[in-house]
N, C-alpha and C positions, 0 to 999 in steps of 0.2 A: 575110324582114326587109324593112321598107318602105325604100325607095331615097329619097334626097334629091338634087336637083340642085346645081350649083355656085354658085347665085344666093345673094348676100348676104343673110342672115337678120337681122343685127345692124345697128342703126342707126349704130352708131358708125363704120363703114367705108362711105362713099357713093362714087358715081361709078364704080363697077366694071362694066364692060361684059361681061355673061356670055352674051350671045346668039351671041358669035363662035365658041363651042366647041360640038362636037357632043356631047352627054351619053350616056354608055354606063353601063350597070350592070356594074361588074367590081370584085373584092376581090382584093387583094394585100397580104401582110405588108409593113409599112413600119417601118425604123428611122430615127429622126430625132434631131436635137439642135438646140436653140436657140442662135443665135449672134449676137454684137453687130453691129449694122450698121455701126458705126464701125471697130471694130478687128478684126472677123471672128474674134474670139475666142469659145469656147464658153461659155455662161452656164447650161448644165444637163448633166446626165448624159444618156446615150443613152437614149431611149424607145422605146416600140413602139406601133404602131397599125395599122389597116387602112383601105384605100381604101374610100369608099363609092360614088364615081362618078369617071370618069376622062374627061379630054378631052385634046386635043392640046396645049392651053395650060395646064393645070393639073390638080389633083386635089382631091376632097374627102376629108379624113382624119378617121377616127373614133379618138378617144383616150379611154381608160378611166383613172380615178383620176389626174387631174391635180393636183399639188401646188399649195397656195395660192399660193406665189410665181410659180409658172409661170402660174397663171390670170390674174394681174396682167399679166404679159408678153404673153399672148395678147390681152387686152382692149385694152392700149395699141396693139398693132399694128404696133410699129416693128421688132421683131426679125426677123431672117431664120431660115430653117430649112435645115440641111444634111440632105437626106434620102437614104435607101437604099431603093430599091423592090426587093423580092425577087419577081420575075416566075416563076411555075412554069415548069419546063423551059427556064429562060433562064439562062444563064452569060455574063459574071459579073453582079453586081448592078447596077442602074441607079442612077447618082448625079445629083443636081441640088441647085441652090440655088433656093429659092422664097421668096416674100413672102406675108404674111397678106392674103388678100383680104377675108375675112370670118369670122365664128365664131357659133356657137350652142350654148349649154348646154342639152342635152336631158334632163340627169338630175342632181340635186343629192344631197346627203349623201355617204355612202360606200358603194361607190365612186362617184364622179361620172362624167359622160360628156360630151365635147365633140365637135361636129363643126366643122372647121376648113377653110374653103376656101383653097387655096394656089394662087398663079399663079407658074409657073416663069420665074426670072430668067436662070438659066444651066443648060443640058441639051443634051446632044449631040443633034443632029437625028435621028440613027440611033435612039438610045434613045427619043425621042419617038415615032417612027414605030412602033418596036417595041412600045411600051405600047399605042399605039392598035390595032395589029395584032392583038395578043393578046386586047385587049378584044373586038375585032370578032368574033374566032374564038369567044370564050366565047358570044356571042350566037347564033352559027350552030350551036354544038355541040348544043343541045337537038333540031334538026331532024335532024340525023345520027344522033343516039342513038335517036330515034323510029324510024327505019328499021331500026336494029340491033335495037331491043326487039322490032320485029314478027317478025323472023327468030328471035329468042331465045324468044319466046312459042310460035311454032310448034315449036321444038326441045323446049321444056319439056313441052308438051302430049304429045310422044311418050313422054317419061319419067315423066309423072305419075302414071299408073296403078299403076306399080312402087313409087313412093315413097308413095302414099296409104296403103297399108296399114302401112308402117312408121311413119309418122306417127300413125296411130289408134292403133296398139299402144303407142307412147311416151307419146302422151297419157293413155291409160287407165292406164299405169304411174305418171305423176305424179299423176293423180287418186287412185289407189289410195293412193299415199304420203301425200297431203294429207289424205285421210279417216282413215287410220290413225294419222298424227302428231296429229291433232285429238283423236281417241279416247284416244291414250296421254296427250296432255297433261291431259285431263279426269280420267283415272284417277290421275295423278300428283298432280294438285291435290287430288283427294278424299283420297288416303293422307295428303297433308300436313295437311288440315283434320282428319282422324281423329287424326293424332298431337297436333295442337295441343289438341283437345278432351280426349283421354286425358291429356295433361301437365297441363291445367288441372284435371281432376277429380283427378288424383293430389295436385296441390298443395292442393286443397280438403281431401282426406282427411288429410293431414299436418297441416294447420291445426286441423282438428276433433280429431284425436287430441292436439295440443298443448293445445287448450282443454280436453278431458276430463281430461288429467292436471292441469291447472291447478284444475280444479273439485274433482278428488279431494283436492288438497291443501287446498283451502279447506274442504271437508267435514271433513277430519282435523282441521283447526285448530278448526272449529266444534264437532266432538264432544269434543274436549278442554275447549272452554268448557262444553259440556253437562255434562261430568263435573265440572269445577270448581264449576259452579252447583249441582249436586246435593249435592255435598259442603258448599258453603257454606249450602245449604238445610238440611241436617241440623244444622250448627254453630249456626245462627242462627235455629232454628225458634221460638225463644221470642221473637224480635223480629218482630212482626207487619208492620211497616212494611218492613223489610228484606226480610221473606220475600215480600212482595208484589212489590217491586222485582226480586227475583231470579227470581219466576215470569214477570214481564214479559220479562226478559232470555232465559229459557228459551224463551218462547213465540216471540220474535223469531228466536232461533237455529233452533229447530225449523222455522219457516216457511222461513228461508233455506236450510236443509239440504234441505227438501222441494222448494223452487225449483230448487236445484242439481242434485238428482236428476232432475227432470223434464228440465231442459236436457241432462243426461247421456243420457238415454233418447232425447230428440229427436235429439241429435247421433249417437248410436249407430244410429238408424233411418236418418238421412241418410247415414251412413257406409255402411251396409248397401246403400242404393240406388247410391251412387255406386260402390262395389265391383262391384255388377252391371253398372252403366254401363260401367265400365272393361273388364268380361269381354265385354260386348256390342261395345264398340268394337274391342276386340282381335280379336274374331271376325270383325267387318266389315273390319278391316283385311287379315286373312288371306285373307278372300274377294276383296277388291278386288286384294291382291297377287298372288293365283292368277290373277285375270282379266288382270292387268298381264303376268304370265309368259306366258299364252296369247297375249296380243296381241303381245308381244315376240318371240315364237317365229314369229308370222305377219309381224311387221314387218321382222325381221332380214334375210330373203331380199329383201323389196321395198326396203329400205334399200341394200342391196348392189347391186341391179340399177340403183337411181337413181344411186348414187355412180358406178357404172360409166357410166351414161348421161351424167351431168355431166361426167366426165372426157372422154367421146368428143365432147362438145360443145366443150371446149376444143380438142381435136385437129382437128376439123372447122374451126375459125376460125383455124387456123394457115396462113399464106400459103406456098406451095410455093417461091416465088421468093426471098422475103426470110427466111422462117423465123419472122416475128412474128406474134403472135396479136392480133387485133382487140379492142380493150379493151371495147367496147360494141356490142351488136346491138340496134338499135331506135332509137337517136338519130341522127337525119340530120345534125345538126351536128357529131356526132363520128364520122361513118361512116369507117371504115378508119383511125382514130386508134389508135396502139399507145403507150401511156404506158409509159416504162422502167419504172416501178414494177411494172405490171401484168406485163410481160415477165420481171421477176424471179420473181413468184409462179407464172407459167405454167411457167417454166423449172424451178423446184423441184418443182412438181406432176409434170411429166414425169420428174424425177430420182426423186422419191418413189415413182412407179410403176413405176420400172426401164426407162423409155423413153429410153434414151440418144440415139438420133438426133435425137428431136424437141427434146430440151433443148440438144443440140449446135448445132442449127439456128440457135436463138435466139441462142446465145452467139457463133456464127460472125459473125452480123451485126453485133455491137459489136466484134468483134475485126477484121474485114476490111472493112466497108462503112459503118459509122455515122460520120457527120460529127459533129466535136466543136466545142465552142464554149468559150472561156476554160479550156481544158485539161481539159475533161470533157464527158460526154454530156449532151444537151439532155433536156428533161422528156419529149418525145414526138416520133415519128416516123410517116410513112405506112406502113402495114402492106404495102401493095402495091408502092410504089415505094422506100421507104426514105427518102424525102425528109424534112427537119425540118419538123415541124407546130407545135411550140411551142419557141421559141428561149430560154425561160428555162433557166438551169442552177441547179439546187437540189442540196444536198448529200445529201439523204435518198435519191432515186432512184438516184444512183450508189453510194451504201453497199449498197442493196439489190441491185443489179446484182452487185457484188463478193461479197455473201453467196451469191448463187445460184451463182456460179463455184466458191466454195470447197466448197458442198454438193455440187455436181457432182464436184469433184475427189476428195471423201471417199467417194462412192459408187462412181464408176467408175475411180478410180486413174488419171485422164487429166489431165495438167498442161498441156494445150495452151493453155488460156486463162489460166493462172496470171498471165502477165505483165499481163494486163489488169486483174486483182484488184489487183496490186501497184502498178500505175500510178494507180489510183483511190486506194489507201491513202496512197502518196506525195503525191497532190495534197491529201487531207484533212489529212495531218500539216503540209504547208505552211500550210493555212489555220489549222491549230491554233496554230502558232508565231506567228501575226499577232495573237494575243489574249493579253493578260497572265496570264489565268486558264487558258489552254489550251483554250478552248471552240471548238467548230466552228460558224461562222456558217452561215445560211441557204444561202449560196452566195458566189461571189467578188463579186458586185455587190449583195449584201444586208448590211444592217447587224444584223438580228435573229438571235437564237439559239434554236433549237428544243430541246427536251428530247427529243423524238422522234428528231431527227437524231443527237444525242449518245448516246442509248441504242443506236441502230443501230451507230453507230461503235464503241462500247464492244464490242459483239458481234462485229463484224467484225475488230477487231484481235485479240481473243482467237483467233478461228478461224485467222487468218493465222499467228499465233505457233505454233499447234499443228501447222500443215502445213508451215511453213518453219523453225521454232525461231530466228527472228531476234529478238534482243533489243528492236531498235526498235519492233516492234509492241506488246511487253509494256510498254514505257515510254509510248507512246501510249495504250495502254489505261488505265495507272494514272492519267495526267493527266486522261483523259476522266471517270474515276470521281470524281476529286477535283472536277472542275467540276459534276458532277451532284450530289454531296453539299452543295456551296456554293450552287448557283444553282437546282436543281430541287426539291429535297425541301421540302415545306411541313409543317413540324412541328407548328404549332398545330392544322392541320386534319388531319394525318396522311395526306397524299397528295402527289401531284407536280404541279407547275405546268407550264403549256404550254410555258414558256421562261424565259429570263433575264428579270427583272423583269416577268414576264407571269403572273398568277395565275389566268387564264382556265381553266375546267375543261374538259379534253380527255380523252375516255374512253381513247383509244389509248395516252396515256402511262401509264395505271394498268395495262393489260394488258401493255404491252411492258416495264414495269418489272420485272414478275414474269418475263416470258420472257427478258429480256436479262441482268438482274443475278442472278436466282434468289432463292428464299425464304431460304436460308441466308446469302448475303452481305447481304441487306437487313437481317435480324435483327442480324447481326454489327454493323452500323454503325447501330443505333437506327432503322431505317425498317422498321416492322411491316407485312408483306405482307398479313396478315389485315385490318389497318385500312385499308390501300389499297384492297382488294377490297371491303369492307364500304362504304366511301366512294362507291365506283362504284355499287354497286347501290342505295345510298340516294339518290344524286343524279342518276344517269343511266339507271337502268332505267325503261323505260315499257311501259305496256299499251296498244295501239291497235288500231283497226279496219283489216282488210287485205281488199281486194277480191282473191278468187282468180279464177283464170282462167276457171272456169265461172260467174262473176257472183255467186257467193255470199260472203257476209261471214263473217269469222271473227276472233276476238281473238287477237293476238300479242303475246307478251311478249319484250322484247329490250332492246338498249342503243341510246341515241341518241348523237349525236356529242359532246353535252355536256349541260348543265342546260337541258333543254328549256323550262322555266318562263320563262326569258330571252327566248324567240323566239315571236313571234306565230303562227308555223305549228302550234304544238302539239308534241306527241311524235311522232317517227318512230323506226322500228327499222332499223338498218343491219344487213345480213346479215354484211359484212365485220368490221364493229367487235364485232358480237356473237360472231362465230366467234373473234375475237382473245381475247374474255373466256372462251369455253369452253376454248381451249387454256391460258389462265392457271389456271382451276380444276383442269384435269387436272394441271398442273405442282404445284399446291398438294396435290391428293390424293396424287401420287407422293412428294412430300417427307415428308408425315405418315405415309404407309404405311412409308416407309424409317425413320422414327424411332418405329415402333410406336404411333402414336397413331391406331388404327384408326377410331376415332368421327369424328375430323376428316377422315380420309381419305375415309370414306363420305359425310360431310356435302358435300365438295367434288365428289366424284363425281356425287352425286344433282343438284347444281346444273349440272354441265356436261351431264348427260344431259337435264335439263329444258330448257335453252336450246337445245340442239341439235334437240330435238323441235319447239321453236317455230320454229326456221328452216326446218325441213323442211315446215311448213305452207305456206311461201312459195315453194316449187319450182314453176316453170312449164315448159310444153312449149314448146320454141323455135318461134317462128311463121316462121321464115325458111327458104328452101329449104336453105340451108347447114347450118343447125342440124337439119334432117330430123326435128323434133319431139323431139329429145333433151331431157333435162331440164336446166335451168339456174336461177339464181337473179337476181332483180333486185338492184340496190344498196340499195334501201330500200323501205319501205312507201309512200312518196310519191316522185313524180319531180319535177324541177325546183324543188327548194326549197334554202333556205339552210342550209348545215351548221353555220354559226356559227364557221366558221374561216377565212373568205375565199374560199370556193368553193361551188359548188351541186351538188346531185345531178343526174344525167344526165337529160336529156329524153326523152320517149316511154314511153307506157304498155307496161308490161312489158317494160321494157328488160333485156336478159340483160347480166349484168356478169362480166367475167373475175375481177376481184378478189374479188368476193362469192362466186363459185362456186369457185374455187381455195382460198380461205381455209376455206370449209365443208369442203373435201375434207381440208385439213390438220386441222380440229377432228375430223372422223370418225375419222381415223386417229392422232390424239393426236401430231400431228407439230409441233413448234417450230422455226420457221425461223431464230430466233435463237440456236440452240444446236447445235454439232456434236456430235451423239451418234451 
């Protein structure tokens, strides 16, 4: 990131002496609030930003997404700022009162970005020295690390020869899966094409047979006319004029009959050809299906080995001290970040595979170590230290953490962490009661309502009722369902909205509506699950190029985060959101099989198999030492692009994703995290 000094960039603020500070390049998280210079009362909510530069007399503050009203406050430059600096490894937080020395708007649009130069008015001298000391230490740290790296490299060289063979074998395994998945996809597409052509030929045969029957009827009518004409000819033979007219009619009728006979003959010949074509297509399909069976027999052990490899990749990235799993491998900006949502997926993956201790280690962190904010867990922590990395508190990640706990209890009959899940549920119920429709907001400090969060909460309340049999969870679940019916289901389009008053298309709301509510309940209340999934395929399915690890390009078909035509980036395939759709297709297949509709069950199973094969094309061999060449999945076919929902895909070419890898394991094992099965 390019650093900026504290010198004023905006001409509205003059006369600021900036040469008296020593400029250092240091980044700390900062919470701040604008206050009235006259009354010292707050004139804004608490905001969050990061330092760009630090000096003994002030800081440069980077702020994203500043509301229009606050932009005016910054431009006027009269307001003071009550700031809280969170210096790593320092307790407590550093407090100060500052004035605006200068500002610069470095990015317009949404989200915008401002750089604001602040000069301290009130700050404890010890705190000022502490800030300066930490910034100086940050500058010296690279030199110290360089010395440590030298010794680490020497140690790594010792172990390299033993690890090299393992990495080569794992990479070969991933390449074999890529190749077999591509071939499997090609055969499945060919079968689909053959089925389509055979169905079209069958329709043409039926149409031709209908025409033949029609012509036969017309010929019969004409033959009756011929008979009548002959009788009339005998009766009026003595009338020459009438006789000539009758002969003319007969001639026309005979011509028409001959013409219809020729058409019938032509259609008979065409039907014979089409029937032969159907027979050939059927034989070709049998041959392709045989090839697919042979391929599947070879693919199955490779798939199983790669799923095992992907699972081992997750275990390799679990920190022994905190129990947390690193969310992304390869993005330097998110290195060691452990998002709470990802921890839920990892814990459920460990639970699914019967690995109780690894699942318990994650849940123990949240029970005994994790710092809370606003009564709940924050969005992200440091996987090595356990410190808070993102101070936002959203409802969704907390719901998913509670879901992981309930799934753990169901699997291992261990209620050690039940109190954590119940505390989260009580926190959600309190949020629910603050809304007249009993909807759950995005978080205590947010006013928007997300369909996704309420679908998650519906599933959690049902799970807790099954575990505890407490009626309050059943009531909370019923209220959530009423909110979903009223605010989320878009009846004219037959799909789910992204949130209350928000008709944006979001693919995960379609998949999780099936996974959370289930096909039966959706149908009972007029929400057609088939229509929801059809809308998702029509609007969110994309086919795009993907650069594999060996440098070759292949086509991958899967699901984008929304309607990609609305974004300049073009279509991208998300491994996590495509896996969510695979799980939903399996749920639909099971539902129709239970109801003896085996054709629809087969239809949805084929879709699930196809999209799972497409994802397997994207498996990569972990490039890191920790990954040891194990298989993993990137989050999407492109990196560092806008999802269309207020956040971006992780940076770093071939960045391994915990969410994408874990959810693909769910899809492979037909595991629905939103149901207690």
